[in-house]
N, C-alpha and C positions, 0 to 999 in steps of 0.2 A: 361553541365547544363546551363540553360538559365538565363538571368539576373533577370527575375521575380521570378524564383525559389530561386535564391541567396538572393534576397531582403527579402524573408520571413524567412530566417535562422537567428538564434541568433548569436551573435559574437563568442560564444564558438563553435558552429557548423561550422561557417565560418572558424575559425582557423583549425578545423579538416579537412575541405575540402581543405584548403590551403596546409596543410601538405601532404594530399593525392595527390593533383595535382603536387606538387614539386617532390614527389617520382616517380610518373608516368612520369614526364618530364625527370628525370634522367634516368629512364629505357628506354625511347624512344631514348634518345641521345646515350645511350650505345648500343642499338640494331642497330642504324644507323652506328655507328663507327665499329661495328663488322660485318656489312653486313647482318644481319638477317632481317633488315627492310629497305625498300627503300622509304617509305612514309614519306617524310620530312614535309609534311603539318601538321602532327599530332603534331610536335614540336611547330609550330606556334599556333595551337589551344590551346595547354596546356599553352603557354605563355600568350595568351589573357585571358584565364580563370584565371590564377594567377593574372594578372593585374586587372581584374574585382573584384576579391575577395579582393585584397589589397585596391582598391578604396572604396569598400563598408565598409571595416573595418575602414578606415580612416574617412569616413563620419559618421559612427555610433559612433566612439569614440568622434568626435567633437560634435555631437548632444547630446550624453548622458552625457558628462562631464559638471560639473557646470560652469557657466560663471564666468569669473574672472574680475569683475568690481571694 
């Protein structure tokens, strides 16, 4: 999923995508350990996706929260 697509999602949908990406990452790691998958680049792609989602969630929480003045 591209960054522009992620930016359009609501925080609730971003959390759902985050959980999905984490499950997929666990599956990829398991397949590599068991020898069923040799493509280790997929692990890196999932980790980058997770980082992007977490970054967006952090920025959306900061922007949408009331200021504490």
